[in-house]
Biopython code that builds the backbone (N, CA, C, O; Angstrom):
import numpy as np
from Bio.PDB.StructureBuilder import StructureBuilder

atoms = [
    (1, "ASP", "N", (-86.649, 17.174, -65.112)),
    (1, "ASP", "CA", (-87.665, 15.644, -65.830)),
    (1, "ASP", "C", (-88.439, 15.785, -66.424)),
    (1, "ASP", "O", (-88.830, 16.889, -66.045)),
    (2, "LEU", "N", (-89.197, 15.429, -67.328)),
    (2, "LEU", "CA", (-90.085, 15.653, -67.767)),
    (2, "LEU", "C", (-91.314, 13.996, -67.827)),
    (2, "LEU", "O", (-90.545, 13.066, -67.583)),
    (3, "LYS", "N", (-92.062, 13.688, -67.937)),
    (3, "LYS", "CA", (-92.764, 12.618, -67.496)),
    (3, "LYS", "C", (-94.400, 13.146, -68.540)),
    (3, "LYS", "O", (-95.327, 13.955, -68.540)),
    (4, "MET", "N", (-93.750, 11.843, -69.394)),
    (4, "MET", "CA", (-95.182, 11.805, -70.204)),
    (4, "MET", "C", (-96.272, 11.775, -69.562)),
    (4, "MET", "O", (-96.348, 11.151, -68.504)),
    (5, "VAL", "N", (-97.642, 12.653, -70.245)),
    (5, "VAL", "CA", (-98.821, 12.630, -69.082)),
    (5, "VAL", "C", (-100.064, 11.371, -70.393)),
    (5, "VAL", "O", (-100.852, 10.450, -70.183)),
    (6, "LYS", "N", (-99.478, 12.206, -71.831)),
    (6, "LYS", "CA", (-100.769, 11.851, -73.029)),
    (6, "LYS", "C", (-100.082, 12.218, -74.039)),
    (6, "LYS", "O", (-99.088, 12.944, -74.055)),
    (7, "ARG", "N", (-100.584, 11.744, -74.837)),
    (7, "ARG", "CA", (-101.032, 11.582, -76.719)),
    (7, "ARG", "C", (-102.113, 12.908, -77.231)),
    (7, "ARG", "O", (-103.314, 12.675, -77.091)),
    (8, "VAL", "N", (-101.916, 13.584, -77.520)),
    (8, "VAL", "CA", (-103.005, 14.203, -77.543)),
    (8, "VAL", "C", (-103.666, 14.824, -79.244)),
    (8, "VAL", "O", (-104.687, 15.393, -79.633)),
    (9, "SER", "N", (-102.273, 14.260, -79.923)),
    (9, "SER", "CA", (-102.300, 14.537, -81.485)),
    (9, "SER", "C", (-101.872, 13.209, -82.457)),
    (9, "SER", "O", (-101.040, 12.688, -81.714)),
    (10, "LYS", "N", (-101.908, 12.664, -83.216)),
    (10, "LYS", "CA", (-101.379, 11.795, -84.074)),
    (10, "LYS", "C", (-101.636, 12.050, -85.574)),
    (10, "LYS", "O", (-102.684, 11.517, -85.938)),
    (11, "GLY", "N", (-101.119, 12.574, -86.341)),
    (11, "GLY", "CA", (-100.727, 12.628, -87.835)),
    (11, "GLY", "C", (-99.618, 12.103, -88.328)),
    (11, "GLY", "O", (-98.875, 11.338, -87.712)),
    (12, "SER", "N", (-99.478, 12.463, -89.365)),
    (12, "SER", "CA", (-98.729, 11.981, -89.947)),
    (12, "SER", "C", (-98.107, 13.105, -90.798)),
    (12, "SER", "O", (-98.716, 13.782, -91.626)),
    (13, "PRO", "N", (-96.131, 13.254, -90.305)),
    (13, "PRO", "CA", (-95.578, 12.641, -89.500)),
    (13, "PRO", "C", (-95.289, 12.514, -88.419)),
    (13, "PRO", "O", (-94.404, 11.780, -87.980)),
    (14, "SER", "N", (-96.366, 13.581, -87.523)),
    (14, "SER", "CA", (-95.774, 14.152, -86.527)),
    (14, "SER", "C", (-97.047, 13.607, -85.139)),
    (14, "SER", "O", (-98.084, 13.078, -85.539)),
    (15, "SER", "N", (-96.856, 13.782, -83.688)),
    (15, "SER", "CA", (-97.719, 13.389, -82.954)),
    (15, "SER", "C", (-97.030, 14.392, -81.582)),
    (15, "SER", "O", (-95.886, 14.789, -81.363)),
    (16, "VAL", "N", (-98.091, 14.524, -80.973)),
    (16, "VAL", "CA", (-98.309, 15.593, -79.964)),
    (16, "VAL", "C", (-98.505, 15.257, -78.560)),
    (16, "VAL", "O", (-99.593, 14.859, -78.143)),
    (17, "TYR", "N", (-97.265, 15.438, -77.666)),
    (17, "TYR", "CA", (-97.788, 14.856, -76.415)),
    (17, "TYR", "C", (-97.944, 15.958, -75.822)),
    (17, "TYR", "O", (-97.563, 17.079, -76.158)),
    (18, "ILE", "N", (-98.981, 15.350, -74.198)),
    (18, "ILE", "CA", (-98.303, 16.639, -73.389)),
    (18, "ILE", "C", (-97.080, 16.107, -72.094)),
    (18, "ILE", "O", (-96.891, 14.936, -71.767)),
    (19, "LEU", "N", (-96.721, 16.722, -71.803)),
    (19, "LEU", "CA", (-95.643, 16.638, -70.565)),
    (19, "LEU", "C", (-95.504, 17.280, -69.407)),
    (19, "LEU", "O", (-95.546, 18.510, -69.365)),
    (20, "HIS", "N", (-95.296, 16.414, -68.166)),
    (20, "HIS", "CA", (-94.716, 17.695, -66.997)),
    (20, "HIS", "C", (-93.538, 17.638, -66.254)),
    (20, "HIS", "O", (-92.710, 16.793, -65.914)),
    (21, "SER", "N", (-93.780, 18.993, -66.103)),
    (21, "SER", "CA", (-92.578, 19.321, -65.557)),
    (21, "SER", "C", (-92.275, 18.534, -64.342)),
    (21, "SER", "O", (-93.374, 18.606, -63.792)),
    (22, "THR", "N", (-91.517, 17.814, -63.527)),
    (22, "THR", "CA", (-91.497, 17.485, -62.211)),
    (22, "THR", "C", (-90.437, 18.952, -61.297)),
    (22, "THR", "O", (-90.541, 19.327, -60.129)),
    (23, "GLU", "N", (-89.627, 19.395, -62.245)),
    (23, "GLU", "CA", (-89.192, 20.635, -62.154)),
    (23, "GLU", "C", (-89.636, 21.990, -61.876)),
    (23, "GLU", "O", (-89.079, 22.790, -61.125)),
    (24, "ASP", "N", (-91.096, 22.238, -62.813)),
    (24, "ASP", "CA", (-91.425, 23.699, -62.045)),
    (24, "ASP", "C", (-92.710, 23.208, -61.918)),
    (24, "ASP", "O", (-93.533, 23.731, -61.166)),
    (25, "ASN", "N", (-92.983, 22.055, -62.729)),
    (25, "ASN", "CA", (-94.878, 21.581, -62.112)),
    (25, "ASN", "C", (-95.323, 22.347, -63.062)),
    (25, "ASN", "O", (-95.848, 23.313, -62.508)),
    (26, "LYS", "N", (-95.424, 22.473, -64.527)),
    (26, "LYS", "CA", (-95.922, 22.865, -65.679)),
    (26, "LYS", "C", (-95.767, 21.718, -66.876)),
    (26, "LYS", "O", (-95.007, 20.755, -66.973)),
    (27, "LEU", "N", (-96.800, 22.225, -67.734)),
    (27, "LEU", "CA", (-97.406, 21.032, -68.313)),
    (27, "LEU", "C", (-96.872, 21.495, -69.440)),
    (27, "LEU", "O", (-96.879, 22.726, -69.404)),
    (28, "TYR", "N", (-96.364, 21.034, -70.530)),
    (28, "TYR", "CA", (-95.455, 20.837, -71.980)),
    (28, "TYR", "C", (-96.524, 20.192, -73.100)),
    (28, "TYR", "O", (-97.485, 19.451, -72.895)),
    (29, "ALA", "N", (-96.051, 20.696, -74.255)),
    (29, "ALA", "CA", (-95.844, 20.069, -75.324)),
    (29, "ALA", "C", (-95.177, 19.496, -75.625)),
    (29, "ALA", "O", (-94.140, 20.063, -75.283)),
    (30, "LEU", "N", (-94.838, 18.310, -76.276)),
    (30, "LEU", "CA", (-93.860, 17.641, -77.537)),
    (30, "LEU", "C", (-94.111, 17.770, -78.435)),
    (30, "LEU", "O", (-95.268, 17.354, -78.489)),
    (31, "LYS", "N", (-93.801, 18.141, -79.465)),
    (31, "LYS", "CA", (-94.141, 17.331, -80.654)),
    (31, "LYS", "C", (-93.084, 16.180, -81.680)),
    (31, "LYS", "O", (-92.251, 16.859, -82.280)),
    (32, "MET", "N", (-92.995, 15.231, -81.880)),
    (32, "MET", "CA", (-92.443, 14.500, -82.766)),
    (32, "MET", "C", (-92.873, 14.479, -84.128)),
    (32, "MET", "O", (-93.987, 14.066, -84.451)),
    (33, "THR", "N", (-92.003, 14.923, -84.959)),
    (33, "THR", "CA", (-91.756, 14.849, -86.157)),
    (33, "THR", "C", (-91.113, 13.372, -86.578)),
    (33, "THR", "O", (-90.050, 13.048, -86.048)),
    (34, "GLU", "N", (-91.807, 12.395, -87.613)),
    (34, "GLU", "CA", (-90.512, 11.450, -87.327)),
    (34, "GLU", "C", (-90.180, 11.773, -89.141)),
    (34, "GLU", "O", (-90.798, 12.450, -89.963)),
    (35, "CYS", "N", (-89.238, 11.147, -89.220)),
    (35, "CYS", "CA", (-88.380, 11.830, -90.397)),
    (35, "CYS", "C", (-87.449, 10.187, -91.096)),
    (35, "CYS", "O", (-86.675, 9.368, -90.600)),
    (36, "LEU", "N", (-87.822, 10.300, -91.889)),
    (36, "LEU", "CA", (-87.802, 8.523, -93.050)),
    (36, "LEU", "C", (-86.440, 8.811, -93.458)),
    (36, "LEU", "O", (-85.940, 7.716, -93.717)),
    (37, "ASP", "N", (-85.592, 9.724, -93.646)),
    (37, "ASP", "CA", (-84.159, 9.730, -94.226)),
    (37, "ASP", "C", (-83.876, 11.539, -94.216)),
    (37, "ASP", "O", (-84.603, 12.382, -93.691)),
    (38, "GLU", "N", (-82.500, 11.784, -95.025)),
    (38, "GLU", "CA", (-82.082, 12.618, -94.549)),
    (38, "GLU", "C", (-82.759, 13.899, -95.083)),
    (38, "GLU", "O", (-83.014, 14.793, -94.276)),
    (39, "SER", "N", (-82.918, 13.976, -95.756)),
    (39, "SER", "CA", (-83.787, 14.705, -96.634)),
    (39, "SER", "C", (-85.323, 15.671, -95.728)),
    (39, "SER", "O", (-85.608, 16.869, -95.728)),
    (40, "GLU", "N", (-86.091, 14.310, -94.971)),
    (40, "GLU", "CA", (-86.857, 15.040, -94.250)),
    (40, "GLU", "C", (-86.576, 15.665, -93.062)),
    (40, "GLU", "O", (-87.045, 16.741, -92.690)),
    (41, "ALA", "N", (-85.656, 14.836, -92.367)),
    (41, "ALA", "CA", (-84.561, 15.594, -91.409)),
    (41, "ALA", "C", (-84.890, 16.333, -91.598)),
    (41, "ALA", "O", (-85.968, 16.801, -91.230)),
    (42, "ILE", "N", (-83.476, 17.128, -92.795)),
    (42, "ILE", "CA", (-83.054, 18.504, -93.049)),
    (42, "ILE", "C", (-84.207, 19.418, -93.394)),
    (42, "ILE", "O", (-84.126, 20.543, -92.901)),
    (43, "LYS", "N", (-85.329, 19.147, -94.188)),
    (43, "LYS", "CA", (-86.324, 20.018, -94.156)),
    (43, "LYS", "C", (-87.125, 20.283, -92.713)),
    (43, "LYS", "O", (-87.150, 21.458, -92.346)),
    (44, "SER", "N", (-87.826, 19.226, -91.807)),
    (44, "SER", "CA", (-88.043, 19.876, -90.627)),
    (44, "SER", "C", (-87.589, 20.761, -89.536)),
    (44, "SER", "O", (-88.146, 21.535, -88.757)),
    (45, "TYR", "N", (-86.221, 20.319, -89.788)),
    (45, "TYR", "CA", (-85.044, 21.288, -89.117)),
    (45, "TYR", "C", (-84.908, 22.581, -90.112)),
    (45, "TYR", "O", (-83.958, 23.278, -89.758)),
    (46, "ASN", "N", (-85.281, 22.861, -90.737)),
    (46, "ASN", "CA", (-85.229, 24.523, -91.306)),
    (46, "ASN", "C", (-86.607, 24.914, -90.749)),
    (46, "ASN", "O", (-86.709, 26.010, -90.198)),
    (47, "GLU", "N", (-87.738, 24.059, -90.854)),
    (47, "GLU", "CA", (-88.917, 24.559, -90.242)),
    (47, "GLU", "C", (-89.367, 24.887, -88.576)),
    (47, "GLU", "O", (-90.356, 25.250, -87.940)),
    (48, "GLU", "N", (-88.211, 24.573, -88.393)),
    (48, "GLU", "CA", (-88.455, 24.621, -86.584)),
    (48, "GLU", "C", (-86.984, 26.279, -86.777)),
    (48, "GLU", "O", (-87.050, 27.349, -86.172)),
    (49, "MET", "N", (-86.395, 26.049, -87.320)),
    (49, "MET", "CA", (-85.665, 27.128, -87.287)),
    (49, "MET", "C", (-86.316, 28.305, -87.740)),
    (49, "MET", "O", (-86.258, 29.338, -87.072)),
    (50, "GLU", "N", (-86.914, 28.242, -88.788)),
    (50, "GLU", "CA", (-87.935, 29.783, -88.856)),
    (50, "GLU", "C", (-88.884, 29.806, -87.925)),
    (50, "GLU", "O", (-89.200, 30.865, -87.382)),
    (51, "LEU", "N", (-89.516, 28.521, -87.592)),
    (51, "LEU", "CA", (-90.346, 29.132, -86.156)),
    (51, "LEU", "C", (-90.269, 29.728, -85.196)),
    (51, "LEU", "O", (-91.051, 30.442, -84.569)),
    (52, "LYS", "N", (-88.448, 29.165, -84.968)),
    (52, "LYS", "CA", (-87.795, 29.376, -84.072)),
    (52, "LYS", "C", (-87.742, 31.728, -83.954)),
    (52, "LYS", "O", (-87.752, 32.450, -82.956)),
    (53, "LYS", "N", (-87.702, 32.023, -85.169)),
    (53, "LYS", "CA", (-87.982, 33.507, -85.318)),
    (53, "LYS", "C", (-89.155, 34.247, -84.975)),
    (53, "LYS", "O", (-89.230, 35.400, -84.549)),
    (54, "LEU", "N", (-89.926, 33.545, -85.185)),
    (54, "LEU", "CA", (-91.371, 33.994, -85.458)),
    (54, "LEU", "C", (-91.398, 34.915, -83.998)),
    (54, "LEU", "O", (-90.675, 34.652, -83.037)),
    (55, "ASP", "N", (-92.140, 35.766, -84.030)),
    (55, "ASP", "CA", (-92.547, 36.748, -82.644)),
    (55, "ASP", "C", (-93.819, 36.683, -82.771)),
    (55, "ASP", "O", (-93.727, 37.000, -83.957)),
    (56, "ASN", "N", (-95.018, 36.550, -82.618)),
    (56, "ASN", "CA", (-96.403, 36.354, -82.612)),
    (56, "ASN", "C", (-97.282, 35.737, -81.127)),
    (56, "ASN", "O", (-96.885, 34.779, -80.463)),
    (57, "ALA", "N", (-98.259, 36.369, -80.896)),
    (57, "ALA", "CA", (-98.738, 36.245, -79.944)),
    (57, "ALA", "C", (-99.696, 35.196, -80.330)),
    (57, "ALA", "O", (-100.542, 34.786, -79.534)),
    (58, "HIS", "N", (-99.575, 34.716, -81.634)),
    (58, "HIS", "CA", (-101.043, 33.591, -82.093)),
    (58, "HIS", "C", (-99.632, 32.756, -82.541)),
    (58, "HIS", "O", (-99.668, 32.526, -83.750)),
    (59, "VAL", "N", (-98.964, 32.478, -82.189)),
    (59, "VAL", "CA", (-97.873, 31.115, -82.184)),
    (59, "VAL", "C", (-97.243, 30.969, -81.045)),
    (59, "VAL", "O", (-96.732, 31.987, -80.577)),
    (60, "CYS", "N", (-97.130, 29.919, -80.432)),
    (60, "CYS", "CA", (-96.669, 29.375, -79.198)),
    (60, "CYS", "C", (-94.924, 29.003, -79.776)),
    (60, "CYS", "O", (-94.633, 28.378, -80.796)),
    (61, "GLY", "N", (-93.938, 29.625, -78.736)),
    (61, "GLY", "CA", (-92.815, 29.584, -79.050)),
    (61, "GLY", "C", (-92.444, 27.910, -78.474)),
    (61, "GLY", "O", (-93.224, 26.983, -78.254)),
    (62, "TYR", "N", (-91.318, 27.959, -78.376)),
    (62, "TYR", "CA", (-90.407, 26.823, -77.841)),
    (62, "TYR", "C", (-89.469, 26.467, -77.254)),
    (62, "TYR", "O", (-88.510, 26.822, -77.939)),
    (63, "LYS", "N", (-89.080, 25.911, -76.282)),
    (63, "LYS", "CA", (-88.100, 25.806, -74.787)),
    (63, "LYS", "C", (-87.234, 25.031, -75.648)),
    (63, "LYS", "O", (-86.048, 25.338, -75.771)),
    (64, "GLU", "N", (-87.732, 24.076, -76.234)),
    (64, "GLU", "CA", (-85.973, 23.558, -76.710)),
    (64, "GLU", "C", (-86.420, 22.745, -77.875)),
    (64, "GLU", "O", (-87.608, 22.549, -78.132)),
    (65, "PHE", "N", (-85.319, 22.233, -78.638)),
    (65, "PHE", "CA", (-85.330, 21.454, -79.797)),
    (65, "PHE", "C", (-84.056, 20.270, -80.034)),
    (65, "PHE", "O", (-82.853, 20.514, -80.117)),
    (66, "PHE", "N", (-84.680, 19.026, -80.105)),
    (66, "PHE", "CA", (-83.457, 18.170, -80.648)),
    (66, "PHE", "C", (-84.313, 16.840, -81.499)),
    (66, "PHE", "O", (-85.383, 16.675, -82.083)),
    (67, "ILE", "N", (-83.156, 16.100, -81.161)),
    (67, "ILE", "CA", (-83.448, 15.225, -82.836)),
    (67, "ILE", "C", (-82.854, 13.622, -81.776)),
    (67, "ILE", "O", (-82.008, 13.704, -80.886)),
    (68, "THR", "N", (-83.223, 12.934, -81.993)),
    (68, "THR", "CA", (-83.409, 11.783, -81.483)),
    (68, "THR", "C", (-83.497, 10.670, -82.697)),
    (68, "THR", "O", (-83.999, 11.146, -83.715)),
    (69, "TYR", "N", (-83.183, 9.545, -82.778)),
    (69, "TYR", "CA", (-83.090, 8.247, -83.298)),
    (69, "TYR", "C", (-83.530, 7.562, -82.677)),
    (69, "TYR", "O", (-83.180, 7.384, -81.510)),
    (70, "ASP", "N", (-84.822, 6.702, -83.496)),
    (70, "ASP", "CA", (-85.253, 5.608, -82.975)),
    (70, "ASP", "C", (-84.391, 3.990, -83.829)),
    (70, "ASP", "O", (-84.407, 3.870, -85.054)),
    (71, "LYS", "N", (-83.832, 3.101, -83.056)),
    (71, "LYS", "CA", (-82.995, 2.209, -84.212)),
    (71, "LYS", "C", (-84.030, 1.270, -84.369)),
    (71, "LYS", "O", (-83.688, 0.406, -85.176)),
    (72, "GLN", "N", (-85.187, 1.093, -83.906)),
    (72, "GLN", "CA", (-85.641, 0.506, -84.162)),
    (72, "GLN", "C", (-86.869, 0.635, -85.193)),
    (72, "GLN", "O", (-87.331, -0.401, -85.672)),
    (73, "ALA", "N", (-87.210, 1.428, -85.415)),
    (73, "ALA", "CA", (-88.160, 2.221, -86.605)),
    (73, "ALA", "C", (-86.951, 2.923, -87.517)),
    (73, "ALA", "O", (-87.361, 3.743, -88.338)),
    (74, "SER", "N", (-86.048, 2.783, -87.489)),
    (74, "SER", "CA", (-84.857, 3.530, -88.357)),
    (74, "SER", "C", (-85.631, 4.497, -88.714)),
    (74, "SER", "O", (-86.296, 4.579, -89.747)),
    (75, "SER", "N", (-85.497, 5.662, -87.361)),
    (75, "SER", "CA", (-86.478, 6.467, -87.941)),
    (75, "SER", "C", (-85.741, 8.279, -87.236)),
    (75, "SER", "O", (-85.450, 8.270, -86.040)),
    (76, "VAL", "N", (-85.542, 9.465, -87.925)),
    (76, "VAL", "CA", (-84.922, 10.460, -86.684)),
    (76, "VAL", "C", (-86.042, 11.071, -86.632)),
    (76, "VAL", "O", (-86.546, 11.499, -87.670)),
    (77, "PHE", "N", (-86.757, 11.258, -85.193)),
    (77, "PHE", "CA", (-86.903, 11.836, -84.373)),
    (77, "PHE", "C", (-87.215, 13.293, -84.616)),
    (77, "PHE", "O", (-87.888, 12.808, -83.706)),
    (78, "VAL", "N", (-87.436, 14.556, -84.879)),
    (78, "VAL", "CA", (-87.185, 15.862, -84.974)),
    (78, "VAL", "C", (-88.313, 16.296, -83.682)),
    (78, "VAL", "O", (-89.497, 15.960, -83.726)),
    (79, "ASN", "N", (-87.727, 17.077, -82.573)),
    (79, "ASN", "CA", (-88.607, 17.394, -80.953)),
    (79, "ASN", "C", (-88.579, 18.831, -81.048)),
    (79, "ASN", "O", (-87.590, 19.413, -81.492)),
    (80, "ILE", "N", (-89.641, 19.452, -80.643)),
    (80, "ILE", "CA", (-89.501, 20.695, -80.322)),
    (80, "ILE", "C", (-90.960, 20.860, -78.914)),
    (80, "ILE", "O", (-91.152, 21.936, -78.346)),
]
sb = StructureBuilder()
sb.init_structure("model")
sb.init_model(0)
sb.init_chain("A")
sb.init_seg("    ")
for serial, (resi, resn, name, xyz) in enumerate(atoms, 1):
    if name == "N":
        sb.init_residue(resn, " ", resi, " ")
    sb.init_atom(name, np.array(xyz, "f"), 0.0, 1.0, " ", f" {name:<3s}", serial, name[0])
structure = sb.get_structure()
């Protein structure tokens, strides 16, 4: 289970949050990228797939990747 600790960065179109895992007691970063249409969502998805391929000490990897839809904002969020 993950609990949001705080937002550490807000930009356009992404925000970064610190999350605490009650399962392993570690902190994780969550990057939420707002996509206003399908083409933005596809572009963001493709960027994340390229990031997943990187193996570099100066680039952090990610544990999970998921997509959510915010009905109020009428936006898709790509989350890593």
